[in-house]
py3Dmol code that shows the C-alpha trace and the ligand (Angstrom):
import py3Dmol

protein = """\
ATOM      1  CA  MET A   1       0.037   0.022   0.066  1.00  0.00           C
ATOM      2  CA  LYS A   2       1.656   3.169  -1.163  1.00  0.00           C
ATOM      3  CA  LYS A   3      -0.009   5.300   1.641  1.00  0.00           C
ATOM      4  CA  ARG A   4       1.929   3.358   4.181  1.00  0.00           C
ATOM      5  CA  GLU A   5       5.234   4.933   2.794  1.00  0.00           C
ATOM      6  CA  ILE A   6       7.072   7.258   5.126  1.00  0.00           C
ATOM      7  CA  GLU A   7       6.279  10.464   3.244  1.00  0.00           C
ATOM      8  CA  TYR A   8       2.508  10.237   4.343  1.00  0.00           C
ATOM      9  CA  PHE A   9       3.532   9.945   7.963  1.00  0.00           C
ATOM     10  CA  GLN A  10       5.702  12.951   7.533  1.00  0.00           C
ATOM     11  CA  GLY A  11       3.053  14.858   5.509  1.00  0.00           C
ATOM     12  CA  CYS A  12       0.521  14.112   8.388  1.00  0.00           C
ATOM     13  CA  LEU A  13       2.602  15.552  11.328  1.00  0.00           C
ATOM     14  CA  VAL A  14       4.390  18.252   9.515  1.00  0.00           C
ATOM     15  CA  GLY A  15       1.035  19.213   7.661  1.00  0.00           C
ATOM     16  CA  GLY A  16      -0.496  19.649  11.014  1.00  0.00           C
ATOM     17  CA  ALA A  17       2.279  21.777  12.370  1.00  0.00           C
ATOM     18  CA  LEU A  18       1.976  23.997   9.400  1.00  0.00           C
ATOM     19  CA  GLY A  19      -1.627  24.545   9.897  1.00  0.00           C
ATOM     20  CA  ASP A  20      -0.981  25.324  13.478  1.00  0.00           C
ATOM     21  CA  ALA A  21       1.569  27.815  12.632  1.00  0.00           C
ATOM     22  CA  LEU A  22      -0.341  29.508   9.990  1.00  0.00           C
ATOM     23  CA  GLY A  23      -3.486  29.925  12.202  1.00  0.00           C
ATOM     24  CA  TRP A  24      -1.796  30.829  15.421  1.00  0.00           C
ATOM     25  CA  PRO A  25      -1.336  34.725  14.785  1.00  0.00           C
ATOM     26  CA  ILE A  26      -5.094  34.861  14.059  1.00  0.00           C
ATOM     27  CA  GLU A  27      -6.277  32.313  16.593  1.00  0.00           C
ATOM     28  CA  PHE A  28      -8.159  35.029  18.703  1.00  0.00           C
ATOM     29  CA  MET A  29      -9.174  37.416  15.738  1.00  0.00           C
ATOM     30  CA  LYS A  30     -12.602  37.744  14.270  1.00  0.00           C
ATOM     31  CA  LEU A  31     -12.716  37.557  10.506  1.00  0.00           C
ATOM     32  CA  ASN A  32     -13.197  41.163   9.924  1.00  0.00           C
ATOM     33  CA  GLU A  33     -10.108  41.803  12.174  1.00  0.00           C
ATOM     34  CA  ILE A  34      -8.013  39.485  10.221  1.00  0.00           C
ATOM     35  CA  LYS A  35      -9.098  41.125   6.870  1.00  0.00           C
ATOM     36  CA  ARG A  36      -8.279  44.485   8.455  1.00  0.00           C
ATOM     37  CA  THR A  37      -4.841  43.194   9.342  1.00  0.00           C
ATOM     38  CA  TYR A  38      -3.919  41.152   6.428  1.00  0.00           C
ATOM     39  CA  GLY A  39      -6.172  42.325   3.510  1.00  0.00           C
ATOM     40  CA  GLU A  40      -9.401  41.174   1.781  1.00  0.00           C
ATOM     41  CA  ASN A  41      -8.062  37.538   1.207  1.00  0.00           C
ATOM     42  CA  GLY A  42      -7.097  37.310   4.886  1.00  0.00           C
ATOM     43  CA  LEU A  43      -3.894  35.606   6.079  1.00  0.00           C
ATOM     44  CA  THR A  44      -2.228  33.701   3.265  1.00  0.00           C
ATOM     45  CA  HIS A  45       1.319  33.549   4.423  1.00  0.00           C
ATOM     46  CA  LEU A  46       3.269  32.247   7.579  1.00  0.00           C
ATOM     47  CA  VAL A  47       4.098  35.019   9.994  1.00  0.00           C
ATOM     48  CA  LEU A  48       7.542  34.790  11.001  1.00  0.00           C
ATOM     49  CA  SER A  49       8.617  35.611  14.608  1.00  0.00           C
ATOM     50  CA  ASP A  50      11.892  37.529  15.361  1.00  0.00           C
ATOM     51  CA  ASP A  51      14.040  34.408  14.942  1.00  0.00           C
ATOM     52  CA  GLY A  52      12.755  33.939  11.300  1.00  0.00           C
ATOM     53  CA  LYS A  53      10.547  30.967  12.106  1.00  0.00           C
ATOM     54  CA  ALA A  54       6.751  30.630  12.403  1.00  0.00           C
ATOM     55  CA  GLN A  55       5.680  29.360  15.735  1.00  0.00           C
ATOM     56  CA  ILE A  56       3.769  26.106  16.413  1.00  0.00           C
ATOM     57  CA  THR A  57       1.418  25.830  19.483  1.00  0.00           C
ATOM     58  CA  ASP A  58      -0.119  23.401  22.055  1.00  0.00           C
ATOM     59  CA  ASP A  59      -1.712  21.643  19.256  1.00  0.00           C
ATOM     60  CA  THR A  60       1.559  20.403  17.694  1.00  0.00           C
ATOM     61  CA  GLN A  61       3.418  20.367  20.987  1.00  0.00           C
ATOM     62  CA  MET A  62       0.787  17.884  22.496  1.00  0.00           C
ATOM     63  CA  THR A  63       0.727  15.806  19.182  1.00  0.00           C
ATOM     64  CA  MET A  64       4.404  15.477  19.570  1.00  0.00           C
ATOM     65  CA  PHE A  65       4.036  14.103  23.098  1.00  0.00           C
ATOM     66  CA  THR A  66       1.260  11.890  21.930  1.00  0.00           C
ATOM     67  CA  ALA A  67       3.565  10.335  19.462  1.00  0.00           C
ATOM     68  CA  GLU A  68       6.233  10.034  21.918  1.00  0.00           C
ATOM     69  CA  GLY A  69       3.962   8.432  24.484  1.00  0.00           C
ATOM     70  CA  LEU A  70       2.648   5.905  21.846  1.00  0.00           C
ATOM     71  CA  LEU A  71       6.309   4.887  21.046  1.00  0.00           C
ATOM     72  CA  ARG A  72       7.034   4.569  24.768  1.00  0.00           C
ATOM     73  CA  ALA A  73       3.977   2.435  25.207  1.00  0.00           C
ATOM     74  CA  GLU A  74       5.299   0.165  22.396  1.00  0.00           C
ATOM     75  CA  SER A  75       8.659  -0.075  24.376  1.00  0.00           C
ATOM     76  CA  ARG A  76       6.746  -1.086  27.301  1.00  0.00           C
ATOM     77  CA  LEU A  77       4.568  -3.504  25.727  1.00  0.00           C
ATOM     78  CA  THR A  78       7.550  -5.230  23.902  1.00  0.00           C
ATOM     79  CA  ASN A  79       9.606  -5.437  26.878  1.00  0.00           C
ATOM     80  CA  LYS A  80       7.227  -6.100  29.672  1.00  0.00           C
ATOM     81  CA  GLY A  81       4.533  -8.045  27.832  1.00  0.00           C
ATOM     82  CA  ILE A  82       1.747  -5.747  29.187  1.00  0.00           C
ATOM     83  CA  CYS A  83       0.971  -2.002  28.659  1.00  0.00           C
ATOM     84  CA  HIS A  84      -2.072   0.315  29.027  1.00  0.00           C
ATOM     85  CA  ALA A  85      -1.143   2.756  26.454  1.00  0.00           C
ATOM     86  CA  PRO A  86      -3.323   5.732  27.684  1.00  0.00           C
ATOM     87  CA  THR A  87      -1.331   5.517  30.998  1.00  0.00           C
ATOM     88  CA  VAL A  88       1.923   5.925  29.278  1.00  0.00           C
ATOM     89  CA  ILE A  89       0.616   8.725  27.056  1.00  0.00           C
ATOM     90  CA  TYR A  90      -0.728  10.336  30.330  1.00  0.00           C
ATOM     91  CA  PHE A  91       2.902  10.444  31.501  1.00  0.00           C
ATOM     92  CA  ALA A  92       3.868  12.135  28.172  1.00  0.00           C
ATOM     93  CA  PHE A  93       1.217  14.686  28.814  1.00  0.00           C
ATOM     94  CA  GLN A  94       2.542  15.282  32.193  1.00  0.00           C
ATOM     95  CA  ARG A  95       5.891  15.879  30.459  1.00  0.00           C
ATOM     96  CA  TRP A  96       4.196  18.421  28.315  1.00  0.00           C
ATOM     97  CA  LEU A  97       2.540  20.015  31.481  1.00  0.00           C
ATOM     98  CA  PHE A  98       6.023  20.344  32.890  1.00  0.00           C
ATOM     99  CA  THR A  99       7.140  22.380  29.510  1.00  0.00           C
ATOM    100  CA  GLN A 100       4.136  24.743  30.216  1.00  0.00           C
ATOM    101  CA  GLY A 101       5.906  25.852  33.522  1.00  0.00           C
ATOM    102  CA  TYR A 102       4.008  23.706  36.011  1.00  0.00           C
ATOM    103  CA  PRO A 103       5.996  21.791  38.627  1.00  0.00           C
ATOM    104  CA  LYS A 104       6.808  18.150  38.319  1.00  0.00           C
ATOM    105  CA  LYS A 105       4.430  15.765  40.109  1.00  0.00           C
ATOM    106  CA  LYS A 106       6.317  14.245  42.970  1.00  0.00           C
ATOM    107  CA  ASP A 107       4.739  10.853  42.949  1.00  0.00           C
ATOM    108  CA  ILE A 108       5.852  10.250  39.517  1.00  0.00           C
ATOM    109  CA  ASP A 109       9.046  12.062  39.337  1.00  0.00           C
ATOM    110  CA  PHE A 110      10.722   9.172  37.422  1.00  0.00           C
ATOM    111  CA  ILE A 111       8.725  10.082  34.201  1.00  0.00           C
ATOM    112  CA  TYR A 112      10.548  13.463  33.444  1.00  0.00           C
ATOM    113  CA  ASP A 113      12.975  12.287  30.924  1.00  0.00           C
ATOM    114  CA  GLY A 114      13.269  11.561  27.218  1.00  0.00           C
ATOM    115  CA  TRP A 115      14.582  13.560  24.202  1.00  0.00           C
ATOM    116  CA  LEU A 116      11.510  15.942  23.968  1.00  0.00           C
ATOM    117  CA  LEU A 117      12.439  17.555  27.039  1.00  0.00           C
ATOM    118  CA  GLU A 118      15.784  18.680  25.804  1.00  0.00           C
ATOM    119  CA  ILE A 119      14.287  20.754  23.123  1.00  0.00           C
ATOM    120  CA  ASP A 120      14.227  24.329  24.608  1.00  0.00           C
ATOM    121  CA  ARG A 121      11.616  25.466  22.011  1.00  0.00           C
ATOM    122  CA  LEU A 122       9.204  23.094  23.362  1.00  0.00           C
ATOM    123  CA  PHE A 123       8.992  24.897  26.555  1.00  0.00           C
ATOM    124  CA  ALA A 124       7.176  27.751  24.844  1.00  0.00           C
ATOM    125  CA  SER A 125       3.599  28.501  26.113  1.00  0.00           C
ATOM    126  CA  ARG A 126       1.222  29.300  23.227  1.00  0.00           C
ATOM    127  CA  ALA A 127      -2.214  29.642  24.710  1.00  0.00           C
ATOM    128  CA  PRO A 128      -2.514  26.032  25.900  1.00  0.00           C
ATOM    129  CA  GLY A 129      -6.245  24.827  26.142  1.00  0.00           C
ATOM    130  CA  ASN A 130      -7.654  25.060  29.725  1.00  0.00           C
ATOM    131  CA  SER A 131      -9.247  21.641  29.728  1.00  0.00           C
ATOM    132  CA  CYS A 132      -5.858  20.077  29.104  1.00  0.00           C
ATOM    133  CA  ILE A 133      -3.971  22.102  31.706  1.00  0.00           C
ATOM    134  CA  SER A 134      -6.621  21.851  34.536  1.00  0.00           C
ATOM    135  CA  SER A 135      -7.377  18.215  34.271  1.00  0.00           C
ATOM    136  CA  LEU A 136      -3.583  17.284  34.036  1.00  0.00           C
ATOM    137  CA  LEU A 137      -3.004  19.303  37.231  1.00  0.00           C
ATOM    138  CA  LYS A 138      -5.506  17.199  39.156  1.00  0.00           C
ATOM    139  CA  ASP A 139      -4.396  14.219  41.130  1.00  0.00           C
ATOM    140  CA  GLU A 140      -6.811  11.729  39.540  1.00  0.00           C
ATOM    141  CA  LYS A 141      -6.729  10.730  35.802  1.00  0.00           C
ATOM    142  CA  GLY A 142      -9.950  11.124  33.719  1.00  0.00           C
ATOM    143  CA  THR A 143     -11.421   8.044  32.168  1.00  0.00           C
ATOM    144  CA  LYS A 144     -14.543   7.343  29.966  1.00  0.00           C
ATOM    145  CA  ASP A 145     -16.343   6.036  33.067  1.00  0.00           C
ATOM    146  CA  ASN A 146     -14.917   8.542  35.600  1.00  0.00           C
ATOM    147  CA  PRO A 147     -14.572  11.852  33.902  1.00  0.00           C
ATOM    148  CA  THR A 148     -12.965  14.699  35.722  1.00  0.00           C
ATOM    149  CA  ASN A 149     -14.871  17.527  33.720  1.00  0.00           C
ATOM    150  CA  ASN A 150     -17.484  17.813  31.035  1.00  0.00           C
ATOM    151  CA  SER A 151     -15.265  19.403  28.376  1.00  0.00           C
ATOM    152  CA  LYS A 152     -15.751  18.784  24.670  1.00  0.00           C
ATOM    153  CA  GLY A 153     -13.190  21.438  23.756  1.00  0.00           C
ATOM    154  CA  CYS A 154     -11.075  20.716  20.616  1.00  0.00           C
ATOM    155  CA  GLY A 155      -7.933  19.961  22.816  1.00  0.00           C
ATOM    156  CA  ALA A 156      -8.261  16.198  22.487  1.00  0.00           C
ATOM    157  CA  VAL A 157      -9.014  15.917  18.632  1.00  0.00           C
ATOM    158  CA  MET A 158      -6.229  18.403  17.775  1.00  0.00           C
ATOM    159  CA  ARG A 159      -3.502  16.047  19.219  1.00  0.00           C
ATOM    160  CA  SER A 160      -4.813  12.660  17.945  1.00  0.00           C
ATOM    161  CA  ALA A 161      -3.492  12.147  14.461  1.00  0.00           C
ATOM    162  CA  PRO A 162      -0.504  10.004  15.689  1.00  0.00           C
ATOM    163  CA  PHE A 163      -2.971   7.254  16.822  1.00  0.00           C
ATOM    164  CA  GLY A 164      -4.117   6.855  13.055  1.00  0.00           C
ATOM    165  CA  LEU A 165      -0.431   6.613  12.057  1.00  0.00           C
ATOM    166  CA  PHE A 166       0.664   3.946  14.593  1.00  0.00           C
ATOM    167  CA  LEU A 167      -2.299   1.622  15.161  1.00  0.00           C
ATOM    168  CA  ASP A 168      -4.725  -0.160  13.047  1.00  0.00           C
ATOM    169  CA  LYS A 169      -7.900   1.814  12.520  1.00  0.00           C
ATOM    170  CA  ASP A 170     -10.112   0.089  15.188  1.00  0.00           C
ATOM    171  CA  THR A 171      -7.462   0.375  17.899  1.00  0.00           C
ATOM    172  CA  ALA A 172      -6.580   3.875  16.872  1.00  0.00           C
ATOM    173  CA  PHE A 173     -10.319   4.739  17.460  1.00  0.00           C
ATOM    174  CA  GLU A 174     -10.395   3.171  20.821  1.00  0.00           C
ATOM    175  CA  ILE A 175      -7.077   4.205  22.220  1.00  0.00           C
ATOM    176  CA  ALA A 176      -7.588   7.894  20.872  1.00  0.00           C
ATOM    177  CA  ILE A 177     -10.886   7.882  22.688  1.00  0.00           C
ATOM    178  CA  GLU A 178      -9.429   6.592  26.093  1.00  0.00           C
ATOM    179  CA  THR A 179      -6.653   8.922  25.875  1.00  0.00           C
ATOM    180  CA  ALA A 180      -8.973  11.981  25.074  1.00  0.00           C
ATOM    181  CA  ALA A 181     -10.949  10.948  28.295  1.00  0.00           C
ATOM    182  CA  LEU A 182      -7.730  11.772  30.300  1.00  0.00           C
ATOM    183  CA  THR A 183      -8.405  15.517  29.718  1.00  0.00           C
ATOM    184  CA  HIS A 184     -11.918  15.731  28.204  1.00  0.00           C
ATOM    185  CA  GLY A 185     -15.076  14.316  29.913  1.00  0.00           C
ATOM    186  CA  HIS A 186     -17.762  14.818  27.332  1.00  0.00           C
ATOM    187  CA  PRO A 187     -18.338  11.920  24.952  1.00  0.00           C
ATOM    188  CA  THR A 188     -18.213  14.282  21.912  1.00  0.00           C
ATOM    189  CA  GLY A 189     -14.836  15.537  22.648  1.00  0.00           C
ATOM    190  CA  GLN A 190     -13.572  11.969  22.923  1.00  0.00           C
ATOM    191  CA  LEU A 191     -15.426  10.819  19.853  1.00  0.00           C
ATOM    192  CA  ALA A 192     -14.100  13.702  17.741  1.00  0.00           C
ATOM    193  CA  ALA A 193     -10.605  12.419  18.674  1.00  0.00           C
ATOM    194  CA  GLY A 194     -11.507   8.791  17.880  1.00  0.00           C
ATOM    195  CA  SER A 195     -12.674   9.968  14.614  1.00  0.00           C
ATOM    196  CA  LEU A 196      -9.654  11.933  13.431  1.00  0.00           C
ATOM    197  CA  ALA A 197      -7.489   8.792  14.437  1.00  0.00           C
ATOM    198  CA  PHE A 198      -9.785   6.384  12.572  1.00  0.00           C
ATOM    199  CA  MET A 199      -9.888   8.824   9.516  1.00  0.00           C
ATOM    200  CA  ILE A 200      -6.105   9.101   9.273  1.00  0.00           C
ATOM    201  CA  ALA A 201      -5.853   5.294   9.444  1.00  0.00           C
ATOM    202  CA  GLU A 202      -8.455   5.002   6.682  1.00  0.00           C
ATOM    203  CA  ILE A 203      -6.497   7.368   4.549  1.00  0.00           C
ATOM    204  CA  LEU A 204      -3.323   5.450   5.052  1.00  0.00           C
ATOM    205  CA  GLU A 205      -5.198   2.310   3.864  1.00  0.00           C
ATOM    206  CA  ASP A 206      -5.687   4.267   0.521  1.00  0.00           C
ATOM    207  CA  GLN A 207      -9.227   5.656   0.978  1.00  0.00           C
ATOM    208  CA  SER A 208     -10.026   8.962  -0.472  1.00  0.00           C
ATOM    209  CA  ILE A 209     -10.778  11.695   2.068  1.00  0.00           C
ATOM    210  CA  ILE A 210     -14.418  11.637   1.333  1.00  0.00           C
ATOM    211  CA  ALA A 211     -14.748   7.768   1.477  1.00  0.00           C
ATOM    212  CA  ALA A 212     -12.572   7.867   4.910  1.00  0.00           C
ATOM    213  CA  THR A 213     -15.155  10.372   6.187  1.00  0.00           C
ATOM    214  CA  PHE A 214     -18.152   8.189   5.226  1.00  0.00           C
ATOM    215  CA  ASN A 215     -16.467   5.167   6.835  1.00  0.00           C
ATOM    216  CA  THR A 216     -15.825   7.191   9.986  1.00  0.00           C
ATOM    217  CA  ILE A 217     -19.584   8.119  10.023  1.00  0.00           C
ATOM    218  CA  ASP A 218     -20.432   4.372   9.699  1.00  0.00           C
ATOM    219  CA  LYS A 219     -17.961   3.636  12.651  1.00  0.00           C
ATOM    220  CA  LEU A 220     -19.582   6.401  14.724  1.00  0.00           C
ATOM    221  CA  ARG A 221     -23.119   4.876  14.203  1.00  0.00           C
ATOM    222  CA  ASN A 222     -22.111   2.112  16.590  1.00  0.00           C
ATOM    223  CA  GLU A 223     -21.240   4.442  19.398  1.00  0.00           C
ATOM    224  CA  ASN A 224     -23.319   5.940  22.028  1.00  0.00           C
ATOM    225  CA  GLU A 225     -23.843   9.904  21.940  1.00  0.00           C
ATOM    226  CA  SER A 226     -22.101  10.149  18.598  1.00  0.00           C
ATOM    227  CA  ILE A 227     -24.771  12.105  16.952  1.00  0.00           C
ATOM    228  CA  GLU A 228     -22.996  15.450  17.308  1.00  0.00           C
ATOM    229  CA  CYS A 229     -19.824  14.174  15.500  1.00  0.00           C
ATOM    230  CA  ILE A 230     -21.880  12.463  12.864  1.00  0.00           C
ATOM    231  CA  SER A 231     -23.825  15.582  12.122  1.00  0.00           C
ATOM    232  CA  LYS A 232     -20.657  17.779  11.712  1.00  0.00           C
ATOM    233  CA  LEU A 233     -19.134  15.290   9.401  1.00  0.00           C
ATOM    234  CA  GLU A 234     -22.151  15.103   7.309  1.00  0.00           C
ATOM    235  CA  ASP A 235     -22.147  18.738   7.185  1.00  0.00           C
ATOM    236  CA  ALA A 236     -18.554  18.808   6.046  1.00  0.00           C
ATOM    237  CA  ILE A 237     -19.232  16.414   3.086  1.00  0.00           C
ATOM    238  CA  SER A 238     -22.297  18.307   1.888  1.00  0.00           C
ATOM    239  CA  LEU A 239     -20.937  21.718   2.252  1.00  0.00           C
ATOM    240  CA  SER A 240     -17.603  20.718   0.550  1.00  0.00           C
ATOM    241  CA  GLN A 241     -19.852  20.053  -2.565  1.00  0.00           C
ATOM    242  CA  SER A 242     -21.894  23.189  -2.201  1.00  0.00           C
ATOM    243  CA  ASP A 243     -21.586  26.640  -3.886  1.00  0.00           C
ATOM    244  CA  LEU A 244     -21.174  28.405  -0.650  1.00  0.00           C
ATOM    245  CA  SER A 245     -17.919  30.243  -0.173  1.00  0.00           C
ATOM    246  CA  ASP A 246     -15.341  28.825   2.388  1.00  0.00           C
ATOM    247  CA  VAL A 247     -16.181  31.436   4.995  1.00  0.00           C
ATOM    248  CA  GLU A 248     -20.016  30.826   4.546  1.00  0.00           C
ATOM    249  CA  ALA A 249     -19.664  27.022   4.692  1.00  0.00           C
ATOM    250  CA  ILE A 250     -17.377  27.181   7.733  1.00  0.00           C
ATOM    251  CA  SER A 251     -19.685  29.512   9.699  1.00  0.00           C
ATOM    252  CA  MET A 252     -22.423  26.762   9.236  1.00  0.00           C
ATOM    253  CA  ILE A 253     -20.099  24.189  10.829  1.00  0.00           C
ATOM    254  CA  GLY A 254     -19.178  26.389  13.706  1.00  0.00           C
ATOM    255  CA  GLU A 255     -15.985  28.093  15.151  1.00  0.00           C
ATOM    256  CA  GLY A 256     -14.183  25.023  15.943  1.00  0.00           C
ATOM    257  CA  TRP A 257     -13.531  25.741  19.761  1.00  0.00           C
ATOM    258  CA  ILE A 258     -15.391  22.353  20.391  1.00  0.00           C
ATOM    259  CA  GLY A 259     -14.088  18.997  19.284  1.00  0.00           C
ATOM    260  CA  GLU A 260     -16.777  18.217  16.590  1.00  0.00           C
ATOM    261  CA  GLU A 261     -16.670  21.594  15.000  1.00  0.00           C
ATOM    262  CA  ALA A 262     -12.998  21.559  14.670  1.00  0.00           C
ATOM    263  CA  LEU A 263     -13.096  18.117  13.158  1.00  0.00           C
ATOM    264  CA  GLY A 264     -15.825  19.240  10.708  1.00  0.00           C
ATOM    265  CA  ILE A 265     -13.992  22.252   9.510  1.00  0.00           C
ATOM    266  CA  GLY A 266     -10.809  20.286   9.121  1.00  0.00           C
ATOM    267  CA  VAL A 267     -12.668  17.637   7.126  1.00  0.00           C
ATOM    268  CA  PHE A 268     -14.478  20.247   5.057  1.00  0.00           C
ATOM    269  CA  CYS A 269     -11.374  22.152   3.969  1.00  0.00           C
ATOM    270  CA  ALA A 270      -9.413  18.939   3.288  1.00  0.00           C
ATOM    271  CA  ILE A 271     -12.146  17.577   0.879  1.00  0.00           C
ATOM    272  CA  ARG A 272     -12.799  20.876  -0.853  1.00  0.00           C
ATOM    273  CA  TYR A 273      -9.080  21.528  -1.418  1.00  0.00           C
ATOM    274  CA  GLN A 274      -7.780  17.909  -1.743  1.00  0.00           C
ATOM    275  CA  ASN A 275      -5.406  18.873  -4.543  1.00  0.00           C
ATOM    276  CA  ASP A 276      -4.149  22.095  -3.126  1.00  0.00           C
ATOM    277  CA  PHE A 277      -2.523  21.867   0.514  1.00  0.00           C
ATOM    278  CA  ARG A 278      -1.802  25.689   0.479  1.00  0.00           C
ATOM    279  CA  GLN A 279      -5.398  26.568  -0.369  1.00  0.00           C
ATOM    280  CA  ALA A 280      -6.849  24.041   2.159  1.00  0.00           C
ATOM    281  CA  LEU A 281      -4.799  25.503   5.020  1.00  0.00           C
ATOM    282  CA  ILE A 282      -5.553  29.135   4.004  1.00  0.00           C
ATOM    283  CA  ALA A 283      -9.356  28.269   4.045  1.00  0.00           C
ATOM    284  CA  SER A 284      -8.943  26.368   7.247  1.00  0.00           C
ATOM    285  CA  VAL A 285      -7.641  29.374   9.272  1.00  0.00           C
ATOM    286  CA  ASN A 286      -9.443  32.432   7.884  1.00  0.00           C
ATOM    287  CA  HIS A 287     -12.576  32.623  10.037  1.00  0.00           C
ATOM    288  CA  SER A 288     -13.581  33.866  13.500  1.00  0.00           C
ATOM    289  CA  GLY A 289     -12.945  30.724  15.340  1.00  0.00           C
ATOM    290  CA  ASP A 290      -9.971  28.695  16.677  1.00  0.00           C
ATOM    291  CA  SER A 291      -7.771  29.014  13.533  1.00  0.00           C
ATOM    292  CA  ASP A 292      -4.681  27.058  14.707  1.00  0.00           C
ATOM    293  CA  SER A 293      -6.578  23.949  15.727  1.00  0.00           C
ATOM    294  CA  THR A 294      -8.518  23.848  12.632  1.00  0.00           C
ATOM    295  CA  GLY A 295      -5.525  24.561  10.635  1.00  0.00           C
ATOM    296  CA  ALA A 296      -3.773  21.749  12.408  1.00  0.00           C
ATOM    297  CA  ILE A 297      -6.508  19.195  11.849  1.00  0.00           C
ATOM    298  CA  THR A 298      -6.703  20.081   8.120  1.00  0.00           C
ATOM    299  CA  GLY A 299      -2.948  19.825   7.804  1.00  0.00           C
ATOM    300  CA  ASN A 300      -3.064  16.440   9.486  1.00  0.00           C
ATOM    301  CA  ILE A 301      -5.675  14.973   7.189  1.00  0.00           C
ATOM    302  CA  LEU A 302      -4.371  16.371   3.893  1.00  0.00           C
ATOM    303  CA  GLY A 303      -0.767  15.816   4.751  1.00  0.00           C
ATOM    304  CA  ALA A 304      -1.683  12.070   5.402  1.00  0.00           C
ATOM    305  CA  TYR A 305      -3.527  12.046   2.082  1.00  0.00           C
ATOM    306  CA  SER A 306      -1.125  13.672  -0.301  1.00  0.00           C
ATOM    307  CA  GLY A 307       2.313  13.292   1.420  1.00  0.00           C
ATOM    308  CA  ILE A 308       5.040  15.625   2.305  1.00  0.00           C
ATOM    309  CA  ASP A 309       5.980  16.353  -1.300  1.00  0.00           C
ATOM    310  CA  CYS A 310       2.673  18.147  -1.851  1.00  0.00           C
ATOM    311  CA  ILE A 311       3.284  20.613   1.020  1.00  0.00           C
ATOM    312  CA  PRO A 312       4.868  24.028   0.051  1.00  0.00           C
ATOM    313  CA  LYS A 313       8.713  23.769   0.606  1.00  0.00           C
ATOM    314  CA  GLU A 314       9.153  27.269   1.796  1.00  0.00           C
ATOM    315  CA  TRP A 315       6.480  26.893   4.533  1.00  0.00           C
ATOM    316  CA  ILE A 316       8.332  23.708   5.795  1.00  0.00           C
ATOM    317  CA  GLN A 317      11.613  25.514   5.795  1.00  0.00           C
ATOM    318  CA  ASN A 318       9.998  28.554   7.615  1.00  0.00           C
ATOM    319  CA  THR A 319       8.432  26.684  10.530  1.00  0.00           C
ATOM    320  CA  GLU A 320      10.102  25.783  13.830  1.00  0.00           C
ATOM    321  CA  LEU A 321      10.650  22.315  15.114  1.00  0.00           C
ATOM    322  CA  ILE A 322      10.112  20.567  11.829  1.00  0.00           C
ATOM    323  CA  GLU A 323      13.278  18.463  12.156  1.00  0.00           C
ATOM    324  CA  GLU A 324      11.918  17.148  15.495  1.00  0.00           C
ATOM    325  CA  ILE A 325       8.419  16.486  14.153  1.00  0.00           C
ATOM    326  CA  THR A 326       9.747  14.623  11.112  1.00  0.00           C
ATOM    327  CA  GLN A 327      11.895  12.639  13.412  1.00  0.00           C
ATOM    328  CA  LEU A 328       8.719  11.543  15.339  1.00  0.00           C
ATOM    329  CA  ALA A 329       7.027  10.594  12.213  1.00  0.00           C
ATOM    330  CA  ASN A 330       9.969   8.625  11.020  1.00  0.00           C
ATOM    331  CA  ASP A 331      10.004   6.725  14.249  1.00  0.00           C
ATOM    332  CA  LEU A 332       6.298   5.982  14.202  1.00  0.00           C
ATOM    333  CA  HIS A 333       6.827   4.615  10.787  1.00  0.00           C
ATOM    334  CA  ARG A 334       9.860   2.423  11.697  1.00  0.00           C
ATOM    335  CA  VAL A 335       9.282  -1.038  12.887  1.00  0.00           C
ATOM    336  CA  TYR A 336      10.189  -1.451  16.651  1.00  0.00           C
ATOM    337  CA  GLU A 337      13.905  -2.029  17.252  1.00  0.00           C
ATOM    338  CA  ASP A 338      15.045  -4.011  20.160  1.00  0.00           C
ATOM    339  CA  GLY A 339      18.018  -2.757  21.998  1.00  0.00           C
ATOM    340  CA  ASP A 340      19.373  -0.231  24.455  1.00  0.00           C
ATOM    341  CA  GLU A 341      19.534   2.589  22.153  1.00  0.00           C
ATOM    342  CA  TRP A 342      15.859   2.581  21.241  1.00  0.00           C
ATOM    343  CA  TRP A 343      14.918   2.029  24.954  1.00  0.00           C
ATOM    344  CA  ARG A 344      17.145   5.106  25.786  1.00  0.00           C
ATOM    345  CA  LYS A 345      15.128   7.050  23.274  1.00  0.00           C
ATOM    346  CA  TYR A 346      11.664   5.723  24.058  1.00  0.00           C
ATOM    347  CA  PRO A 347      11.751   4.275  27.717  1.00  0.00           C
ATOM    348  CA  GLY A 348       8.662   2.352  28.521  1.00  0.00           C
ATOM    349  CA  TYR A 349       7.022   4.620  30.976  1.00  0.00           C
TER     350      TYR A 349
END
"""
ligand_1 = """\
1
MG
Mg -3.160 26.131 19.806
"""
view = py3Dmol.view(width=600, height=400)
view.addModel(protein, "pdb")
view.setStyle({"model": 0}, {"cartoon": {"style": "trace"}})
view.addModel(ligand_1, "xyz")
view.setStyle({"model": 1}, {"stick": {}})
view.zoomTo()
view.show()
């Protein structure tokens, strides 16, 4: 299957980072403000910071820690014979929380290691989502049966692409949902995360984006409380075939602050501009809502579909942490390697 080649893994994670970086400067701007600042067509180029790089935010940071957590869970499973992946990814999220300026948790102080913590740039705080921060600060872990809040914010779906790269589609769906439940108690927030993971896995099996969306809807029909996600995915498909402008269509899906809307906007943009990565990302961020998260999800989907070679080179060159993000994509693609070196890179906790 050609889609299993490494360029699609790289496209998925790098694509997400570019959408995040494109949308970040306008995350909190209304559309009229975006147009006033950047012109009638909105923001169509990366905004570079003082060091010449466009900045990624919590969406990409947490995606990186999700990927790291998955690889460390695999190390545990291979070496210990047993592993609960969401627990190992929970430790990865605690490392992310530490990068955001919060103290280490004393009862799990052994988990604060690994190569991501050696990257100074990852310690930047870029408007991290409140549901993620507040739930990770608690002593107890959220689960599907014992949620610690009722959030359906987009903070779970925006970080969930790596599940679809690393696991078969049904396992990706389940583990993405269980991992989402660590920080998001509402079923819709969890199902949006499972949906993105499932859809990425479908795309890697060579499905078109629209077929992957239909198959995700079918998958959701077997789940309780999935109507909100199903409805936004159906909207995304029908609106992508309509005569409505991008802005009009996106406004009918929502603003993307909540999981199912962010997913719907990402799917809409990826279907409508499936042959034009640049235009898909531009459409995905120029609205009054959560531009970096809708950009990240669009980039994940379309990057997995079209591969790294279809992503504008100058955007890749001008965005921070691309080398590290590519490294994670390569490691997710790689077959597990036994030995001390791999364990040192991805210890099983
Ligand atoms: Mg963000």
